[in-house]
C-alpha positions as CSV (number, residue, x, y, z in Angstrom):
1,M,-20.9,10.0,-4.3
2,T,-20.2,10.8,-7.9
3,A,-20.6,8.3,-10.7
4,A,-16.8,8.4,-11.2
5,M,-16.3,7.1,-7.7
6,R,-18.9,4.3,-8.0
7,G,-17.1,0.9,-7.6
8,V,-13.8,2.4,-6.4
9,V,-12.5,0.6,-3.3
10,H,-13.6,2.7,-0.3
11,H,-11.1,1.2,2.2
12,I,-9.2,-1.9,3.1
13,D,-8.5,-3.3,6.6
14,L,-5.4,-5.4,7.1
15,T,-4.5,-7.5,10.1
16,V,-1.0,-7.5,11.4
17,R,0.9,-9.5,14.1
18,D,2.7,-6.5,15.7
19,L,0.8,-3.3,15.3
20,A,3.6,-1.0,16.4
21,V,6.1,-2.4,13.9
22,S,3.5,-2.5,11.1
23,A,2.3,1.0,11.9
24,S,5.8,2.3,11.3
25,F,5.9,0.6,7.9
26,Y,2.5,1.9,6.8
27,E,3.2,5.4,8.0
28,A,6.2,5.5,5.8
29,L,4.6,4.0,2.7
30,L,1.1,5.6,3.1
31,G,2.5,8.9,4.2
32,F,4.7,9.0,1.1
33,L,1.6,8.3,-1.0
34,G,-0.3,11.2,0.5
35,Y,-2.4,9.4,3.1
36,E,-2.9,11.0,6.5
37,R,-3.1,9.0,9.7
38,V,-6.5,9.9,11.2
39,K,-6.8,7.3,14.0
40,K,-4.2,5.8,16.3
41,E,-5.6,3.5,18.9
42,P,-4.1,0.5,20.8
43,D,-5.6,-2.0,18.3
44,I,-6.1,0.0,15.1
45,H,-4.4,2.7,13.0
46,V,-6.2,4.3,10.1
47,W,-5.0,6.4,7.2
48,D,-7.2,8.3,4.8
49,L,-6.4,9.7,1.3
50,L,-8.2,13.0,0.7
51,D,-8.5,15.3,-2.3
52,G,-9.1,18.5,-0.5
53,K,-12.0,17.5,1.7
54,R,-13.1,14.7,-0.6
55,F,-12.5,11.2,0.8
56,L,-10.8,9.0,-1.8
57,G,-10.1,5.9,0.2
58,G,-8.6,4.5,3.4
59,V,-6.3,1.9,4.8
60,A,-6.4,0.5,8.3
61,V,-4.1,-1.9,10.1
62,R,-5.4,-3.7,13.1
63,S,-4.0,-6.3,15.5
64,A,-4.4,-9.9,14.4
65,R,-6.2,-12.4,16.6
66,S,-3.7,-15.2,15.8
67,P,0.0,-15.3,15.0
68,R,-0.6,-17.2,11.7
69,E,1.9,-16.2,9.0
70,H,0.6,-14.7,5.8
71,D,0.6,-16.8,2.7
72,R,-0.3,-14.8,-0.4
73,Y,-0.9,-18.1,-2.3
74,S,-3.6,-19.4,0.0
75,A,-7.1,-17.9,0.0
76,G,-7.0,-14.2,1.0
77,L,-5.1,-11.2,-0.1
78,H,-2.3,-11.8,-2.7
79,H,-1.1,-8.2,-2.9
80,L,-2.2,-4.6,-2.8
81,A,-1.2,-2.1,-5.4
82,F,-1.1,1.7,-5.1
83,H,-1.0,4.2,-8.0
84,A,2.1,6.3,-8.3
85,G,2.0,9.8,-9.9
86,D,4.7,8.9,-12.4
87,R,7.8,6.6,-12.8
88,A,9.9,8.9,-10.7
89,D,7.4,8.4,-7.9
90,V,7.9,4.7,-8.1
91,D,11.7,5.2,-7.8
92,R,11.2,7.5,-4.8
93,A,9.0,5.0,-3.1
94,H,11.6,2.3,-3.7
95,A,14.4,4.6,-2.3
96,L,12.3,5.4,0.8
97,M,11.5,1.7,1.6
98,K,15.1,0.7,1.0
99,E,16.4,3.6,3.2
100,K,14.0,2.5,6.0
101,G,15.3,-1.1,5.7
102,F,12.0,-2.7,4.6
103,A,12.1,-5.9,2.5
104,I,12.2,-5.0,-1.1
105,L,10.8,-7.8,-3.2
106,D,11.4,-6.3,-6.6
107,A,13.2,-3.0,-7.4
108,P,11.5,-0.7,-9.9
109,A,11.2,-2.2,-13.4
110,E,9.1,-2.4,-16.5
111,Y,6.6,-5.3,-16.5
112,P,5.4,-5.5,-20.1
113,K,3.5,-8.7,-19.3
114,Y,1.0,-6.4,-17.5
115,G,0.9,-3.9,-20.4
116,A,3.0,-1.4,-22.2
117,G,4.3,1.3,-19.8
118,Y,3.7,-0.8,-16.6
119,Y,6.4,0.3,-14.2
120,A,6.4,-0.9,-10.6
121,M,8.2,-1.8,-7.4
122,F,7.2,-4.4,-4.8
123,V,7.9,-4.4,-1.0
124,A,6.8,-6.7,1.8
125,D,5.3,-5.3,5.0
126,P,6.6,-6.8,8.3
127,D,4.1,-9.7,8.0
128,G,5.0,-10.5,4.5
129,L,2.1,-8.8,2.8
130,K,3.1,-7.9,-0.8
131,L,2.6,-4.2,-1.6
132,E,3.1,-2.6,-5.0
133,V,3.6,1.0,-6.1
134,V,2.9,1.3,-9.8
135,H,2.7,3.8,-12.6
136,F,0.8,2.5,-15.6
137,A,1.0,5.0,-18.4
138,E,-1.9,3.4,-20.4
139,R,-4.2,3.7,-17.3
140,A,-2.8,6.8,-15.6
């Protein structure tokens, strides 16, 4: 591990009520962002983001043990944000999610309250988890 990677999120596991439906959503979004599905089992799917052979991070979705609906304002995950390469990347992510019929929460827009040059779109996964694709020029 390099010092530059210290503290970076290694992976995140998300639980979903219908793995087949959610896997389709995450394959579209994560595939667009450059992740590759590396595991597909009856109760878990895993995507890794690589830079050549260097592992940068991973996302897994696994079957939930209860049908409880997600509430991002109770304890737990509020939302998950992914870096975009540039503003056009945010627009392309939005177009793909819209084309696939996924629930767009907010179309691409400037969010100056988060900082100058903050440009993002928000989409909900099939369980209502809020996901963001963002390009932040100050922190790119």
